C-alpha positions in Angstrom: -14.5 36.3 -93.5 -16.1 38.9 -91.2 -19.1 36.6 -90.5 -16.8 33.7 -89.7 -14.7 35.9 -87.3 -17.9 37.1 -85.5 -19.2 33.5 -85.3 -15.9 32.4 -83.7 -15.9 35.3 -81.2 -19.6 34.6 -80.3 -18.9 30.9 -79.8 -15.9 31.7 -77.7 -17.9 34.0 -75.5 -20.6 31.5 -75.1 -18.1 28.8 -74.2 -16.4 31.1 -71.7 -19.7 31.7 -70.0 -20.9 28.1 -70.1 -18.5 26.7 -67.6 -19.3 29.2 -64.7 -23.0 28.8 -65.4 -22.7 25.0 -65.3 -20.7 25.2 -62.1 -23.4 27.4 -60.5 -26.2 25.0 -61.3 -27.7 23.6 -58.2 -27.5 19.9 -57.5 -30.9 18.2 -57.4 -32.1 16.5 -54.3 -31.9 12.7 -54.3 -34.8 10.6 -53.0 -33.9 7.5 -51.0 -35.4 4.9 -48.7 -38.8 3.3 -48.8 -42.4 3.6 -47.5 -42.5 5.4 -44.1 -38.8 5.9 -44.3 -38.4 7.9 -47.5 -36.1 10.9 -47.5 -34.9 13.6 -49.8 -31.3 15.0 -49.5 -30.7 18.7 -49.0 -27.8 19.5 -51.4 -25.1 21.7 -50.0 -26.5 21.7 -46.5 -23.8 22.7 -44.0 -21.3 24.0 -46.5 -19.9 27.5 -46.3 -20.6 30.4 -48.6 -17.8 29.3 -50.9 -19.5 25.8 -51.2 -16.7 24.1 -49.2 -16.9 22.0 -46.1 -16.4 24.1 -42.9 -15.5 21.5 -40.4 -12.4 19.6 -41.5 -11.9 15.8 -41.3 -14.8 13.9 -39.6 -14.7 10.8 -37.5 -17.4 11.5 -35.0 -21.1 11.8 -34.2 -24.2 14.0 -34.4 -26.7 15.1 -31.7 -29.5 17.7 -31.7 -30.6 20.0 -28.8 -34.1 21.1 -27.7 -33.9 24.2 -29.9 -33.2 22.0 -33.0 -29.5 22.9 -33.3 -27.3 20.2 -34.8 -23.9 19.4 -33.1 -21.4 17.4 -35.1 -17.9 16.4 -33.9 -14.9 16.7 -36.2 -11.2 16.0 -35.6 -10.6 19.7 -34.6 -13.7 20.1 -32.3 -17.5 20.4 -32.3 -19.5 22.5 -34.7 -23.0 23.6 -34.1 -25.4 24.3 -37.0 -28.9 25.7 -37.1 -31.5 23.7 -39.1 -30.7 25.8 -42.2 -27.1 24.7 -42.2 -25.3 27.8 -40.9 -22.6 27.4 -38.2 -23.8 29.3 -35.0 -21.0 28.3 -32.6 -17.9 26.2 -32.4 -16.0 24.4 -29.6 -12.5 24.1 -31.0 -9.1 23.1 -29.6 -7.5 20.2 -27.8 -10.2 20.0 -25.1 -12.9 19.2 -27.8 -10.8 17.3 -30.4 -11.3 13.7 -31.4 -14.8 13.2 -30.0 -15.7 9.9 -31.6 -19.2 9.6 -30.2 -21.6 12.1 -28.6 -24.8 12.0 -26.6 -26.9 14.9 -25.4 -29.0 15.0 -22.2 -31.3 17.5 -20.5 -30.5 17.7 -16.8 -32.9 19.9 -14.8 -33.4 22.2 -17.8 -29.7 22.4 -18.8 -28.4 20.4 -21.7 -25.0 18.7 -21.6 -23.0 16.9 -24.3 -21.3 13.6 -23.3 -18.4 12.6 -25.5 -16.1 9.6 -26.0 -12.6 10.7 -27.1 -10.8 7.7 -28.6 -7.4 9.4 -29.3 -7.4 11.2 -26.0 -8.3 8.2 -23.9 -11.2 9.7 -21.9 -14.9 10.5 -21.7 -16.0 14.1 -21.1 -19.2 16.0 -20.3 -19.6 19.7 -21.2 -22.3 22.4 -21.3 -24.0 22.5 -24.7 -24.0 26.3 -24.9 -20.9 27.5 -23.1 -18.6 24.5 -23.7 -17.7 24.4 -20.0 -16.3 20.9 -19.2 -17.9 19.6 -16.0 -16.7 16.0 -15.9 -13.8 13.9 -17.2 -13.7 10.1 -17.3 -10.2 8.8 -17.7 -9.3 5.1 -17.5 -10.6 3.9 -14.0 -7.6 2.5 -12.2 -10.1 1.4 -9.5 -11.2 -1.4 -11.9 -7.9 -3.3 -11.2 -7.3 -3.8 -14.8 -4.0 -3.3 -16.5 -4.6 -2.3 -20.1 -2.0 -1.6 -22.8 -4.3 1.1 -24.3 -7.6 2.9 -23.5 -9.5 4.2 -26.6 -13.2 5.0 -25.9 -15.4 4.9 -28.9 -18.9 5.2 -27.5 -20.8 6.8 -24.6 -24.3 6.5 -23.2 -26.2 7.7 -20.2 -28.9 5.8 -18.2 -32.1 7.5 -17.0 -30.6 7.7 -13.5 -27.4 9.4 -14.8 -25.1 6.4 -14.8 -22.6 6.7 -17.6 -21.4 3.9 -19.9 -18.1 4.3 -21.8 -17.1 1.6 -24.3 -13.4 1.0 -24.8 -14.1 -0.2 -28.4 -10.7 0.4 -30.0 -8.8 -1.4 -27.2 -10.0 -3.8 -24.5 -13.7 -3.9 -25.6 -14.7 -3.6 -22.0 -17.7 -1.3 -21.3 -17.1 0.7 -18.1 -20.0 1.9 -16.0 -19.7 5.0 -13.8 -22.2 6.8 -11.6 -23.3 10.4 -12.5 -20.3 11.9 -10.6 -17.8 9.8 -12.5 -17.3 7.1 -9.8 -16.3 3.8 -11.3 -18.9 1.1 -10.6 -18.1 -1.9 -12.8 -17.1 -3.1 -16.2 -18.4 -5.9 -18.5 -17.7 -7.4 -21.9 -14.5 -8.8 -23.3 -12.8 -9.0 -26.7 -13.6 -12.0 -28.9 -16.1 -13.5 -31.4 -18.2 -15.5 -29.0 -21.9 -14.8 -28.4 -21.2 -12.7 -25.3 -18.0 -11.1 -26.6 -17.2 -8.0 -28.5 -15.0 -7.6 -31.6 -14.9 -3.8 -31.6 -17.8 -2.5 -29.4 -17.8 0.6 -31.6 -21.1 2.3 -31.0 -23.7 2.3 -28.1 -27.0 3.9 -27.4 -29.7 3.7 -24.7 -32.4 1.8 -26.4 -35.6 3.4 -25.2 -37.8 1.3 -27.6 -38.1 -1.1 -24.7 -39.2 -0.9 -21.1 -37.0 -0.9 -19.1 -34.5 0.6 -21.5 -31.3 -1.3 -22.3 -28.0 -0.8 -24.1 -27.9 -1.4 -27.8 -24.2 -2.1 -28.8 -22.8 -1.9 -32.3 -20.4 -4.8 -32.4 -18.7 -3.6 -35.6 -16.3 -6.4 -36.5 -18.0 -9.4 -35.0 -18.4 -12.4 -37.2 -20.8 -12.9 -39.0 -19.8 -9.4 -40.1 -21.4 -6.7 -38.0 -24.1 -7.2 -35.4 -26.2 -5.4 -32.8 -26.6 -6.8 -29.3 -28.6 -5.9 -26.2 -27.3 -5.7 -22.7 -29.1 -4.7 -19.5 -28.0 -1.6 -17.6 -26.4 -4.0 -15.1 -24.1 -5.4 -17.8 -26.0 -8.6 -18.4 -26.2 -10.1 -22.0 -29.8 -10.1 -23.2 -29.7 -11.2 -26.8 -28.2 -10.8 -30.3 -30.5 -8.4 -32.1 -29.4 -8.6 -35.8 -26.3 -9.8 -37.7 -24.9 -9.1 -41.2 -25.0 -5.3 -41.0 -21.5 -4.8 -42.5 -19.7 -2.5 -40.1 -22.3 -0.8 -37.9 -20.7 2.2 -36.3 -23.4 3.8 -34.1 -27.1 4.0 -33.5 -29.7 6.7 -32.8 -33.2 6.0 -31.5 -36.4 7.9 -32.2 -39.7 6.3 -31.0 -39.9 2.8 -32.4 -37.1 3.3 -34.9 -33.3 3.2 -34.8 -30.9 4.4 -37.5 -27.6 2.5 -37.8 -24.8 3.9 -40.0 -22.7 1.2 -41.7 -19.1 2.2 -42.6 -19.6 0.5 -46.0 -21.5 3.7 -47.1 -25.1 3.2 -46.2 -27.5 3.8 -43.3 -30.0 1.1 -42.2 -33.2 1.9 -40.4 -34.8 -0.8 -38.2 -38.2 -0.9 -36.6 -39.0 -2.1 -33.0 -38.9 -5.8 -34.2 -35.4 -5.0 -35.6 -36.5 -5.7 -39.1 -34.9 -3.5 -41.8 -37.3 -0.9 -43.0 -35.1 1.1 -45.3 -31.5 1.4 -46.5 -30.2 4.9 -47.3 -27.3 6.2 -49.4 -26.1 2.8 -50.4 -22.6 2.9 -52.1 -22.1 0.2 -54.6 -18.6 1.3 -55.5 -15.8 -0.7 -53.7 -13.3 2.1 -54.4 -15.2 4.8 -52.5 -17.0 2.9 -49.6 -15.2 2.3 -46.3 -12.9 5.1 -47.6 -11.9 8.1 -45.5 -10.0 9.6 -48.4 -12.9 10.7 -50.7 -12.4 14.5 -51.1 -15.3 16.9 -51.5 -14.9 17.2 -55.2 -15.7 13.5 -55.5 -18.7 13.4 -53.3 -21.9 12.1 -55.0 -25.3 13.4 -53.9 -27.2 10.7 -52.1 -24.2 8.3 -52.0 -22.4 7.8 -48.7 -18.7 6.7 -48.4 -18.1 5.9 -44.7 -21.3 6.5 -42.7 -20.3 7.0 -39.1 -22.9 9.1 -37.1 -26.6 9.9 -37.3 -29.4 11.6 -35.4 -33.1 12.3 -35.7 -34.7 15.7 -35.3 -38.3 16.2 -33.9 -39.8 16.1 -37.4 -38.1 12.7 -38.2 -35.5 14.2 -40.5 -32.0 12.6 -40.3 -28.6 14.2 -40.0 -25.8 11.9 -41.1 -22.0 12.2 -40.8 -19.5 10.4 -43.0 -16.0 9.4 -41.8 -14.3 11.7 -44.3 -11.1 13.6 -45.1 -13.0 16.8 -46.1 -15.6 16.6 -43.4 -19.1 15.6 -44.5 -22.4 16.0 -42.8 -25.8 15.7 -44.6 -29.4 16.5 -44.0 -32.1 14.1 -45.1 -35.7 15.4 -45.0 -38.4 12.9 -44.3 -41.0 12.7 -47.0 -44.5 12.9 -45.5 
């Protein structure tokens, strides 16, 4: 009887310890991609000491400064991480909320963040270290247009400082300003024609070509999801690739471009715009294109609503999901 009692107590103690130990076990990295574009995930990167997301709901972008710090925009503002995943500064509050897309630019040794604020109907430019806002780009009345709504989703900057702001959630016009914010012109129109946009959602200066050009993520264009090239004067060049699902944004490094797809994957293209690798593919219809996947349901190496990405100097990728809990991931390039 005594032996049986001791056995039961021992098993109970073991059982009581097993759950915390199991919970404390580290998640293994997941390898993804192919060939030159093979990556390992970094489990838990960017999470707080309690293992929880620190940034709140995400519907934004990612950029990296010269020092290697990672900026990601969440609904409540902008969070800056060091490469190890610790938050080193924040820009919070109404002035920095709802930045849907970001770009970073070195201007005479000072780095500035350019942002497209969809819910706040403007573009902004602010100092990357102090957060001081130095320029705002509201709807340009000088354009002569009468729009029912203005909801910018993407922003890019030309080598000479001209700024492009895409009204991707409303008119689908792309507005061009000079570096001081003076309206210059607009181009593009909503539709499914060859030279029309059906949600000009993302946009980047495509430096893979000389002279550089705009690469626009035409998210809902039929056939579903395409990239198109426009000159910096607003002239249509060509249709780059189709059938990408719902391409949300693009980031260029050297000859390569990363293109998040809201269906829960990230596509990498080479200079010929051939697909080199697909990362984080989500095969579950219940959790892809889905904002409401809480942190406790995240799966390592599986994305749910891929929205922003950026390359660091070593070729590693930082990827943001459109997500209710706020998700940003680090993918380390396998050499």
